[in-house]
One Martini backbone bead per residue (centre of mass of N, CA, C, O) as a GRO file, in nm:
protein
  373
    1MET     BB    1  13.508  21.247 -18.833
    2ARG     BB    2  13.502  21.039 -18.564
    3ARG     BB    3  13.441  20.690 -18.579
    4ASN     BB    4  13.230  20.437 -18.405
    5LEU     BB    5  13.032  20.170 -18.446
    6LEU     BB    6  12.955  20.105 -18.153
    7ALA     BB    7  12.801  20.379 -18.100
    8LEU     BB    8  12.564  20.295 -18.302
    9VAL     BB    9  12.463  20.036 -18.160
   10THR     BB   10  12.516  20.179 -17.870
   11VAL     BB   11  12.372  20.384 -17.677
   12GLY     BB   12  12.591  20.500 -17.458
   13MET     BB   13  12.904  20.439 -17.501
   14LEU     BB   14  13.026  20.440 -17.180
   15THR     BB   15  13.268  20.565 -16.951
   16MET     BB   16  13.311  20.531 -16.586
   17SER     BB   17  13.439  20.746 -16.324
   18GLY     BB   18  13.584  20.925 -16.110
   19LEU     BB   19  13.536  21.308 -16.030
   20ALA     BB   20  13.633  21.462 -15.772
   21ALA     BB   21  13.917  21.642 -15.892
   22CYS     BB   22  13.818  21.816 -16.116
   23THR     BB   23  13.925  22.025 -16.394
   24ASP     BB   24  13.925  22.320 -16.585
   25ASP     BB   25  14.036  22.475 -16.875
   26ASP     BB   26  14.005  22.819 -16.988
   27GLY     BB   27  14.267  22.848 -17.215
   28ASP     BB   28  14.515  22.998 -17.019
   29GLY     BB   29  14.583  22.772 -16.777
   30THR     BB   30  14.345  22.797 -16.600
   31LYS     BB   31  14.197  22.660 -16.318
   32VAL     BB   32  13.863  22.528 -16.296
   33PRO     BB   33  13.639  22.442 -16.090
   34VAL     BB   34  13.416  22.186 -16.069
   35ARG     BB   35  13.093  22.168 -16.043
   36GLY     BB   36  13.007  21.932 -15.838
   37GLY     BB   37  12.969  21.563 -15.813
   38ASP     BB   38  12.758  21.527 -15.536
   39GLY     BB   39  12.437  21.559 -15.603
   40THR     BB   40  12.410  21.861 -15.641
   41GLY     BB   41  12.175  22.061 -15.751
   42LYS     BB   42  12.141  22.081 -16.115
   43VAL     BB   43  11.977  22.051 -16.426
   44GLY     BB   44  12.007  22.230 -16.728
   45VAL     BB   45  11.760  22.323 -16.988
   46ILE     BB   46  11.785  22.451 -17.333
   47MET     BB   47  11.559  22.558 -17.557
   48PRO     BB   48  11.499  22.745 -17.850
   49ASP     BB   49  11.192  22.669 -17.953
   50THR     BB   50  10.837  22.638 -18.111
   51THR     BB   51  10.860  22.662 -18.452
   52SER     BB   52  11.072  22.481 -18.616
   53SER     BB   53  10.975  22.244 -18.410
   54GLN     BB   54  10.786  22.031 -18.216
   55ARG     BB   55  11.010  21.913 -18.029
   56TRP     BB   56  11.089  22.166 -17.847
   57GLY     BB   57  10.792  22.194 -17.702
   58SER     BB   58  10.761  21.859 -17.629
   59ASP     BB   59  10.942  21.605 -17.669
   60ASP     BB   60  11.213  21.668 -17.527
   61PRO     BB   61  11.112  21.764 -17.250
   62ARG     BB   62  10.961  21.502 -17.180
   63LEU     BB   63  11.200  21.298 -17.207
   64LEU     BB   64  11.399  21.433 -17.014
   65LYS     BB   65  11.225  21.441 -16.761
   66ALA     BB   66  11.184  21.135 -16.738
   67ALA     BB   67  11.485  21.062 -16.699
   68PHE     BB   68  11.538  21.236 -16.444
   69ASP     BB   69  11.310  21.131 -16.265
   70ALA     BB   70  11.406  20.831 -16.265
   71ALA     BB   71  11.693  20.932 -16.124
   72GLY     BB   72  11.646  21.176 -15.918
   73VAL     BB   73  11.705  21.441 -16.092
   74PRO     BB   74  11.721  21.764 -16.100
   75VAL     BB   75  11.523  21.977 -16.330
   76ASP     BB   76  11.554  22.254 -16.573
   77ILE     BB   77  11.314  22.346 -16.824
   78GLN     BB   78  11.368  22.563 -17.104
   79ASN     BB   79  11.247  22.826 -17.333
   80ALA     BB   80  11.345  23.088 -17.561
   81GLN     BB   81  11.142  23.157 -17.797
   82GLY     BB   82  11.357  23.276 -18.021
   83ASP     BB   83  11.542  23.439 -17.799
   84PRO     BB   84  11.863  23.520 -17.743
   85ALA     BB   85  11.837  23.685 -17.480
   86ASN     BB   86  11.678  23.465 -17.331
   87PHE     BB   87  11.889  23.247 -17.348
   88GLN     BB   88  12.093  23.400 -17.172
   89ARG     BB   89  11.919  23.442 -16.920
   90ILE     BB   90  11.874  23.148 -16.855
   91GLY     BB   91  12.170  23.075 -16.817
   92ASP     BB   92  12.234  23.271 -16.591
   93ARG     BB   93  12.024  23.165 -16.390
   94MET     BB   94  12.114  22.869 -16.370
   95ILE     BB   95  12.397  22.929 -16.267
   96ALA     BB   96  12.310  23.101 -16.017
   97GLU     BB   97  12.120  22.842 -15.910
   98GLY     BB   98  12.330  22.573 -15.937
   99ALA     BB   99  12.416  22.449 -16.183
  100THR     BB  100  12.617  22.158 -16.298
  101VAL     BB  101  12.446  22.116 -16.568
  102LEU     BB  102  12.431  22.177 -16.928
  103ILE     BB  103  12.167  22.171 -17.172
  104THR     BB  104  12.204  22.269 -17.523
  105ALA     BB  105  11.996  22.412 -17.783
  106ASN     BB  106  12.084  22.618 -17.997
  107LEU     BB  107  11.983  22.916 -18.160
  108ASP     BB  108  12.270  23.056 -18.176
  109PRO     BB  109  12.600  23.114 -18.168
  110ALA     BB  110  12.615  23.354 -17.967
  111SER     BB  111  12.425  23.258 -17.734
  112GLY     BB  112  12.556  22.983 -17.698
  113LYS     BB  113  12.845  23.082 -17.627
  114TYR     BB  114  12.776  23.252 -17.388
  115VAL     BB  115  12.676  23.021 -17.205
  116LEU     BB  116  12.929  22.838 -17.220
  117ASP     BB  117  13.129  23.045 -17.107
  118LYS     BB  118  12.987  23.089 -16.835
  119ALA     BB  119  12.996  22.796 -16.745
  120LYS     BB  120  13.300  22.751 -16.751
  121ALA     BB  121  13.369  22.979 -16.542
  122ALA     BB  122  13.177  22.812 -16.320
  123GLY     BB  123  13.214  22.487 -16.361
  124VAL     BB  124  13.014  22.398 -16.586
  125ARG     BB  125  12.887  22.145 -16.748
  126THR     BB  126  12.854  22.060 -17.106
  127ILE     BB  127  12.578  21.994 -17.349
  128ASP     BB  128  12.536  21.943 -17.669
  129TYR     BB  129  12.211  21.953 -17.832
  130ASP     BB  130  12.205  21.850 -18.167
  131ARG     BB  131  12.379  22.126 -18.151
  132LEU     BB  132  12.666  22.275 -18.241
  133THR     BB  133  12.875  22.496 -18.071
  134LEU     BB  134  13.075  22.713 -18.201
  135ASN     BB  135  13.363  22.788 -18.040
  136ALA     BB  136  13.288  22.664 -17.719
  137GLY     BB  137  13.362  22.386 -17.578
  138ALA     BB  138  13.211  22.147 -17.515
  139ASN     BB  139  13.216  21.851 -17.342
  140PHE     BB  140  12.956  21.761 -17.514
  141TYR     BB  141  12.789  21.561 -17.783
  142VAL     BB  142  12.442  21.519 -17.889
  143SER     BB  143  12.340  21.330 -18.181
  144PHE     BB  144  12.320  21.306 -18.513
  145ASP     BB  145  12.397  21.207 -18.830
  146ASN     BB  146  12.378  21.481 -19.034
  147VAL     BB  147  12.494  21.387 -19.301
  148LYS     BB  148  12.305  21.143 -19.325
  149VAL     BB  149  12.047  21.296 -19.341
  150GLY     BB  150  12.114  21.430 -19.614
  151GLU     BB  151  12.154  21.172 -19.774
  152LEU     BB  152  11.863  21.068 -19.739
  153GLN     BB  153  11.731  21.304 -19.883
  154GLY     BB  154  11.871  21.273 -20.155
  155GLN     BB  155  11.789  20.976 -20.202
  156GLY     BB  156  11.485  21.025 -20.184
  157LEU     BB  157  11.457  21.214 -20.426
  158VAL     BB  158  11.568  21.019 -20.634
  159ARG     BB  159  11.354  20.803 -20.596
  160CYS     BB  160  11.102  20.978 -20.660
  161LEU     BB  161  11.193  21.063 -20.946
  162SER     BB  162  11.226  20.768 -21.060
  163GLU     BB  163  10.906  20.703 -21.024
  164GLN     BB  164  10.879  20.892 -21.242
  165LYS     BB  165  10.725  20.962 -21.566
  166ARG     BB  166  10.880  21.115 -21.799
  167LYS     BB  167  10.846  21.286 -22.071
  168ALA     BB  168  10.924  21.331 -22.372
  169GLY     BB  169  11.116  21.635 -22.369
  170GLU     BB  170  11.135  21.749 -22.067
  171GLY     BB  171  11.382  21.680 -21.927
  172PRO     BB  172  11.542  21.763 -21.667
  173PRO     BB  173  11.513  21.800 -21.344
  174ARG     BB  174  11.428  22.064 -21.124
  175ILE     BB  175  11.593  22.185 -20.828
  176ALA     BB  176  11.490  22.291 -20.514
  177TYR     BB  177  11.590  22.492 -20.221
  178LEU     BB  178  11.529  22.445 -19.856
  179ASN     BB  179  11.719  22.553 -19.626
  180GLY     BB  180  11.848  22.596 -19.345
  181SER     BB  181  11.984  22.767 -19.107
  182LEU     BB  182  12.302  22.917 -19.098
  183SER     BB  183  12.310  22.927 -18.771
  184ASP     BB  184  12.300  22.613 -18.820
  185ASN     BB  185  12.518  22.358 -18.836
  186ASN     BB  186  12.328  22.134 -18.935
  187ALA     BB  187  12.253  22.259 -19.209
  188ARG     BB  188  12.539  22.215 -19.327
  189LEU     BB  189  12.536  21.906 -19.298
  190PHE     BB  190  12.297  21.848 -19.473
  191MET     BB  191  12.416  21.972 -19.728
  192GLN     BB  192  12.655  21.787 -19.749
  193GLY     BB  193  12.483  21.536 -19.794
  194TYR     BB  194  12.293  21.615 -20.042
  195ASN     BB  195  12.520  21.714 -20.231
  196SER     BB  196  12.664  21.434 -20.260
  197VAL     BB  197  12.416  21.326 -20.431
  198LEU     BB  198  12.337  21.567 -20.645
  199GLN     BB  199  12.589  21.674 -20.794
  200PRO     BB  200  12.635  21.435 -20.993
  201LYS     BB  201  12.366  21.496 -21.145
  202TYR     BB  202  12.459  21.769 -21.255
  203ASP     BB  203  12.726  21.685 -21.391
  204ASP     BB  204  12.564  21.462 -21.592
  205GLY     BB  205  12.260  21.592 -21.655
  206SER     BB  206  12.013  21.467 -21.493
  207TYR     BB  207  12.009  21.747 -21.351
  208LEU     BB  208  11.879  22.062 -21.232
  209LYS     BB  209  11.976  22.352 -21.080
  210GLY     BB  210  11.807  22.556 -20.883
  211PRO     BB  211  11.692  22.718 -20.644
  212ASP     BB  212  11.890  22.851 -20.350
  213GLN     BB  213  11.783  22.860 -20.004
  214SER     BB  214  11.786  22.999 -19.691
  215VAL     BB  215  11.615  22.971 -19.364
  216ASP     BB  216  11.553  23.165 -19.123
  217LYS     BB  217  11.490  22.989 -18.837
  218TRP     BB  218  11.307  22.781 -18.988
  219ASP     BB  219  11.073  22.947 -19.117
  220PRO     BB  220  10.781  22.865 -19.270
  221LYS     BB  221  10.682  23.143 -19.367
  222LEU     BB  222  10.943  23.215 -19.511
  223GLY     BB  223  10.952  22.962 -19.687
  224ARG     BB  224  10.699  23.027 -19.847
  225SER     BB  225  10.793  23.295 -19.969
  226ILE     BB  226  11.041  23.182 -20.112
  227PHE     BB  227  10.892  22.965 -20.285
  228LEU     BB  228  10.706  23.156 -20.433
  229GLU     BB  229  10.936  23.301 -20.581
  230MET     BB  230  11.053  23.056 -20.717
  231TYR     BB  231  10.806  22.973 -20.879
  232ASP     BB  232  10.773  23.240 -21.036
  233GLN     BB  233  11.060  23.241 -21.163
  234PHE     BB  234  10.993  22.915 -21.275
  235LYS     BB  235  10.713  22.886 -21.435
  236ASP     BB  236  10.821  22.803 -21.719
  237GLN     BB  237  11.027  22.569 -21.642
  238GLY     BB  238  11.006  22.457 -21.362
  239ILE     BB  239  10.948  22.253 -21.071
  240ASP     BB  240  11.038  21.900 -20.982
  241GLY     BB  241  11.192  21.953 -20.699
  242VAL     BB  242  11.226  21.940 -20.325
  243LEU     BB  243  11.475  22.040 -20.095
  244ALA     BB  244  11.372  21.995 -19.777
  245ALA     BB  245  11.509  22.010 -19.451
  246ASN     BB  246  11.207  22.001 -19.338
  247ASP     BB  247  10.877  21.973 -19.264
  248GLY     BB  248  10.813  22.273 -19.249
  249LEU     BB  249  10.932  22.342 -19.533
  250GLY     BB  250  10.775  22.133 -19.687
  251GLY     BB  251  10.494  22.248 -19.616
  252ALA     BB  252  10.540  22.520 -19.751
  253ALA     BB  253  10.571  22.411 -20.040
  254ILE     BB  254  10.302  22.253 -20.053
  255SER     BB  255  10.111  22.496 -20.027
  256VAL     BB  256  10.190  22.612 -20.303
  257LEU     BB  257  10.133  22.361 -20.478
  258ARG     BB  258   9.833  22.329 -20.403
  259GLU     BB  259   9.735  22.603 -20.527
  260ARG     BB  260   9.845  22.464 -20.824
  261GLY     BB  261   9.796  22.145 -20.842
  262LEU     BB  262  10.103  21.999 -20.747
  263ASN     BB  263  10.044  21.811 -20.540
  264GLY     BB  264  10.224  21.503 -20.584
  265ARG     BB  265  10.409  21.596 -20.848
  266VAL     BB  266  10.620  21.723 -20.642
  267PRO     BB  267  10.885  21.638 -20.485
  268VAL     BB  268  10.921  21.629 -20.119
  269THR     BB  269  11.105  21.685 -19.849
  270GLY     BB  270  11.232  21.598 -19.508
  271GLN     BB  271  11.216  21.634 -19.136
  272ASP     BB  272  11.121  21.461 -18.809
  273ALA     BB  273  10.842  21.319 -18.816
  274GLU     BB  274  10.596  21.476 -18.817
  275THR     BB  275  10.271  21.470 -18.827
  276GLN     BB  276  10.238  21.638 -19.089
  277GLY     BB  277  10.459  21.495 -19.247
  278LEU     BB  278  10.328  21.212 -19.241
  279GLN     BB  279  10.067  21.298 -19.379
  280ASN     BB  280  10.205  21.392 -19.641
  281VAL     BB  281  10.316  21.116 -19.710
  282LEU     BB  282  10.045  20.960 -19.723
  283ALA     BB  283   9.926  21.165 -19.948
  284GLY     BB  284  10.186  21.232 -20.152
  285ASP     BB  285  10.315  21.530 -20.103
  286GLN     BB  286  10.545  21.372 -19.957
  287CYS     BB  287  10.807  21.156 -20.012
  288MET     BB  288  10.975  21.225 -19.736
  289THR     BB  289  11.145  21.146 -19.430
  290VAL     BB  290  11.328  21.195 -19.119
  291TYR     BB  291  11.405  20.979 -18.858
  292LYS     BB  292  11.462  21.075 -18.513
  293PRO     BB  293  11.515  20.909 -18.225
  294ILE     BB  294  11.474  21.109 -17.958
  295LYS     BB  295  11.489  20.923 -17.714
  296LYS     BB  296  11.785  20.845 -17.756
  297GLU     BB  297  11.896  21.130 -17.727
  298ALA     BB  298  11.782  21.196 -17.448
  299ASP     BB  299  11.906  20.954 -17.298
  300ALA     BB  300  12.203  21.018 -17.359
  301ALA     BB  301  12.210  21.298 -17.227
  302ALA     BB  302  12.112  21.208 -16.948
  303ARG     BB  303  12.339  21.010 -16.883
  304LEU     BB  304  12.561  21.215 -16.883
  305ALA     BB  305  12.447  21.415 -16.672
  306ILE     BB  306  12.414  21.212 -16.439
  307ALA     BB  307  12.709  21.129 -16.417
  308ILE     BB  308  12.817  21.411 -16.354
  309PHE     BB  309  12.634  21.472 -16.110
  310LYS     BB  310  12.764  21.202 -15.958
  311GLY     BB  311  13.088  21.198 -16.026
  312GLN     BB  312  13.150  21.091 -16.318
  313GLN     BB  313  13.355  20.978 -16.554
  314VAL     BB  314  13.330  21.063 -16.903
  315LYS     BB  315  13.329  20.862 -17.206
  316THR     BB  316  13.358  20.844 -17.545
  317THR     BB  317  13.382  20.675 -17.881
  318GLU     BB  318  13.360  20.973 -18.002
  319SER     BB  319  13.401  21.252 -18.245
  320VAL     BB  320  13.393  21.605 -18.324
  321LYS     BB  321  13.460  21.868 -18.546
  322ASP     BB  322  13.524  22.193 -18.512
  323PRO     BB  323  13.532  22.417 -18.778
  324GLU     BB  324  13.654  22.666 -18.611
  325SER     BB  325  13.861  22.537 -18.383
  326ALA     BB  326  13.946  22.219 -18.442
  327ALA     BB  327  13.811  22.078 -18.222
  328TYR     BB  328  13.735  21.798 -18.026
  329VAL     BB  329  13.418  21.651 -17.950
  330PRO     BB  330  13.268  21.461 -17.751
  331ALA     BB  331  13.052  21.187 -17.876
  332VAL     BB  332  12.704  21.111 -17.962
  333LEU     BB  333  12.591  20.917 -18.243
  334LEU     BB  334  12.306  20.878 -18.444
  335GLU     BB  335  12.070  20.703 -18.641
  336PRO     BB  336  11.899  20.764 -18.914
  337ILE     BB  337  11.564  20.745 -19.085
  338ALA     BB  338  11.399  20.657 -19.357
  339ILE     BB  339  11.067  20.783 -19.469
  340PHE     BB  340  10.805  20.631 -19.615
  341LYS     BB  341  10.493  20.538 -19.660
  342GLU     BB  342  10.561  20.231 -19.561
  343ASP     BB  343  10.701  20.356 -19.270
  344VAL     BB  344  10.506  20.506 -19.075
  345GLY     BB  345  10.436  20.272 -18.874
  346LYS     BB  346  10.714  20.271 -18.728
  347VAL     BB  347  10.684  20.542 -18.580
  348ILE     BB  348  10.431  20.462 -18.423
  349LYS     BB  349  10.541  20.202 -18.288
  350ASP     BB  350  10.773  20.372 -18.136
  351GLY     BB  351  10.605  20.634 -18.004
  352PHE     BB  352  10.653  20.921 -18.134
  353VAL     BB  353  10.367  20.886 -18.250
  354SER     BB  354  10.029  20.886 -18.290
  355LYS     BB  355   9.769  20.742 -18.443
  356LYS     BB  356   9.554  20.951 -18.375
  357ALA     BB  357   9.705  21.190 -18.507
  358VAL     BB  358   9.775  21.078 -18.795
  359CYS     BB  359   9.470  20.923 -18.838
  360ALA     BB  360   9.301  21.163 -18.877
  361GLY     BB  361   9.035  21.162 -19.048
  362ARG     BB  362   9.134  21.140 -19.378
  363PHE     BB  363   9.384  20.947 -19.274
  364ALA     BB  364   9.256  20.674 -19.204
  365ALA     BB  365   9.255  20.540 -19.486
  366LEU     BB  366   9.562  20.569 -19.536
  367CYS     BB  367   9.650  20.395 -19.302
  368GLU     BB  368   9.510  20.136 -19.392
  369GLU     BB  369   9.651  20.114 -19.672
  370ASN     BB  370   9.945  20.110 -19.491
  371GLY     BB  371   9.900  19.910 -19.231
  372ILE     BB  372   9.754  20.100 -19.013
  373LYS     BB  373   9.586  19.953 -18.709
   0.00000   0.00000   0.00000
């Protein structure tokens, strides 16, 4: 990954100039005229599902629409609802209806590549949003530093385990893993990050590596079933920590632990700073989450799309390497933030979630205890 610190300091560190006569190479030397650039057409946005994270069904669509509406740029935002065939159909329709730029958060590699290939053939510029579509050659990629996300998760679990006072003779803590879907390149990057933190602990005997499974489509129900099997498999030895790749999977593990009276005693990680994840952190059932300021991500993607829509040449100050094609994709990468109990108020203050939602019911007292007023 080629990094430039300036791009992390200022989101959207972009240079822009005229784009009037641009063409794309389709890979065999044929020049394909680039559609748009004159302020006509529209921007198409395809979200993956509404189940793996609350962001896809509400947060990102709302923030992206606000950015495009403010710029007076027409936008069509759709959600594939977890169906790869529907993802492809939406892409086909948007291209047929004159989209000049497509922003896609891919559902899986095959359907994502299908849409990007069709877009490229039609001269439509593409922006991979949050997830890199492998071997598809998007024009741009906007996301967070996903290896860093994993590092924060690993470091968070280490911190939470270190704060526990294990009894003499208990031995090293055993860690279970609920990884994200292997069809999502981000899940591999998260693993790269947290393994870089935890593997040395296994190597020196400080920790024991327990069961390790990936959860297809980030499905919390499947995650619960997997963790239930893990717990039963290791009920004699015990599971002492859970590296859960997002809040949904963390919540799945917590539900199993709660049924056994172990919630709050076994540290569980997360990601996305969802309302329920933050409530679990406040309650002490989840040791931490990772906050990714999605507004910054949405604004950066919108700025790129708007510039392309208006016919401006756009360059970023960094790039990421596609592990399958080995090609570098121009990128804007943002910094994630670790959130522990004392940090929940920062997420609320940032406007990412509301105090009303997080501090509802029994969580009101917990919010007050942690300075959220």
